[in-house]
Wavefront OBJ file of the C-alpha trace (Angstrom):
o trace
v -7.431 -3.792 -77.687
v -9.034 -1.778 -80.744
v -7.027 0.113 -83.039
v -7.577 3.774 -82.484
v -8.741 5.981 -85.646
v -6.174 8.912 -85.798
v -7.721 11.859 -87.411
v -5.497 14.743 -88.971
v -6.130 16.736 -86.177
v -4.778 13.883 -83.771
v -1.214 13.950 -85.479
v -0.675 17.365 -85.833
v 0.687 17.268 -82.153
v 1.192 13.291 -81.852
v 3.167 13.972 -78.945
v 0.117 15.693 -77.200
v -2.209 13.090 -78.436
v 0.232 10.226 -76.924
v 1.441 11.539 -73.576
v -2.014 11.453 -71.674
v -2.472 7.765 -72.909
v 1.187 6.860 -72.173
v 0.581 8.425 -68.919
v -2.524 6.955 -67.974
v -1.382 3.579 -68.712
v 1.936 3.909 -66.672
v 0.022 5.220 -63.566
v -2.466 1.973 -64.119
v 0.686 -0.473 -64.757
v 2.175 0.724 -61.721
v -0.960 0.661 -59.526
v -1.716 -2.969 -60.611
v 2.114 -3.842 -60.363
v 1.721 -2.903 -56.388
v -1.089 -5.306 -56.176
v 1.168 -7.721 -56.856
v 2.765 -9.573 -53.952
v 5.598 -11.112 -55.712
v 6.723 -8.067 -57.315
v 7.974 -8.622 -60.906
v 10.523 -6.463 -62.501
v 12.931 -6.498 -65.365
v 15.983 -8.548 -64.590
v 18.232 -5.864 -65.132
v 17.194 -4.235 -62.093
v 19.136 -6.545 -60.101
v 22.429 -5.778 -62.026
v 21.546 -2.081 -61.593
v 21.654 -2.239 -57.976
v 24.620 -4.371 -57.745
v 23.456 -7.838 -56.779
v 26.619 -10.323 -56.311
v 24.444 -13.189 -57.715
v 21.530 -11.939 -59.875
v 20.232 -15.579 -60.556
v 19.931 -15.910 -56.997
v 19.493 -12.729 -55.206
v 19.068 -12.341 -51.502
v 15.939 -10.979 -50.210
v 17.430 -7.313 -49.683
v 18.425 -7.503 -53.230
v 15.274 -8.606 -54.290
v 13.846 -5.728 -52.425
v 16.134 -3.071 -53.729
v 15.689 -4.110 -57.355
v 11.624 -3.648 -56.563
v 12.336 -0.378 -55.651
v 14.476 0.410 -58.169
v 11.748 -0.559 -60.448
v 9.287 1.681 -58.951
v 12.003 4.297 -59.230
v 12.329 3.884 -62.655
v 8.567 3.878 -63.459
v 8.082 7.032 -61.442
v 10.286 8.830 -63.639
v 8.667 7.471 -66.727
v 5.150 9.052 -65.004
v 7.109 12.177 -64.253
v 8.227 12.317 -68.086
v 4.506 12.529 -69.311
v 2.807 13.870 -66.696
v 2.154 17.988 -67.848
v 1.578 18.758 -64.041
v 5.151 18.495 -63.224
v 6.344 21.289 -65.949
v 7.345 24.957 -64.279
v 4.384 27.288 -64.634
v 5.907 31.071 -65.052
v 2.939 32.012 -62.636
v 4.953 30.346 -59.880
v 7.532 33.075 -60.223
v 7.752 36.402 -59.344
v 8.355 37.762 -62.724
v 6.732 39.208 -65.666
v 7.470 40.829 -69.082
v 7.344 44.411 -70.048
v 6.480 45.131 -73.443
v 7.764 48.498 -75.668
v 6.964 49.328 -79.378
v 9.356 51.526 -80.844
v 8.901 52.791 -84.223
v 11.349 52.852 -87.347
v 12.175 55.020 -89.681
v 10.466 52.620 -92.147
v 7.396 52.646 -90.531
v 7.527 49.264 -88.856
v 7.755 48.614 -85.093
v 10.486 47.055 -83.459
v 9.631 45.541 -79.814
v 11.562 45.473 -76.769
v 11.179 42.777 -74.153
v 12.330 43.353 -70.883
v 12.305 40.683 -67.835
v 10.731 42.434 -64.549
v 12.926 40.225 -62.318
v 16.192 38.676 -64.210
v 16.741 36.696 -60.839
v 13.235 34.672 -60.775
v 13.144 34.458 -64.290
v 16.685 32.549 -64.060
v 15.284 30.638 -61.550
v 12.452 29.850 -64.059
v 14.470 28.702 -67.002
v 17.077 26.820 -64.270
v 13.704 25.014 -63.179
v 12.842 24.364 -66.668
v 15.695 23.076 -67.949
v 16.212 20.442 -64.870
v 12.750 19.388 -65.995
v 13.124 19.093 -69.687
v 16.271 16.983 -68.592
v 14.384 15.065 -66.233
v 11.407 14.411 -68.753
v 14.330 13.329 -71.571
v 15.390 10.840 -68.892
v 11.678 9.257 -68.531
v 11.269 9.026 -72.044
v 14.487 7.084 -72.594
v 13.650 4.877 -69.547
v 10.399 4.251 -71.284
v 11.855 2.998 -74.563
v 14.443 1.012 -72.561
v 12.085 -0.817 -70.713
v 9.096 -1.023 -73.290
v 9.132 -4.620 -73.576
v 9.132 -5.038 -70.005
v 5.889 -3.264 -69.139
v 3.941 -6.459 -68.178
v 2.487 -7.986 -64.899
l 1 2 3 4 5 6 7 8 9 10 11 12 13 14 15 16 17 18 19 20 21 22 23 24 25 26 27 28 29 30 31 32 33 34 35 36 37 38 39 40 41 42 43 44 45 46 47 48 49 50 51 52 53 54 55 56 57 58 59 60 61 62 63 64 65 66 67 68 69 70 71 72 73 74 75 76 77 78 79 80 81 82 83 84 85 86 87 88 89 90 91 92 93 94 95 96 97 98 99 100 101 102 103 104 105 106 107 108 109 110 111 112 113 114 115 116 117 118 119 120 121 122 123 124 125 126 127 128 129 130 131 132 133 134 135 136 137 138 139 140 141 142 143 144 145 146 147 148 149
């Protein structure tokens, strides 16, 4: 694989440069993994599912570990997929802006939300999205050396 030649504009926001590359790679990895009839997965998946004998798992334990690996990959993919981020446009609120002049000749901005309940729902969904992204990125770090077919 050719080493990319990053420019200054690519590293101003390196996360935005790398995220689509990581997302595409993880999606392709999972796609190819699904074609593999033997189903390889990191050995600690057997421990995660509580296999009694990880050295010689049952067919059911192997299947459960395979499913667990897919769940881990889905969490990694979620973390880099911008379409998963909550959009304010999907919630019933907006902002009202008011400019209030001061004695010194400056303006103080007053910003009010138009629907506090919807705004709170958006913030809660956004917080959950941030936590899921954090989890997926930590899983990528944890399983980075296991991303092979």
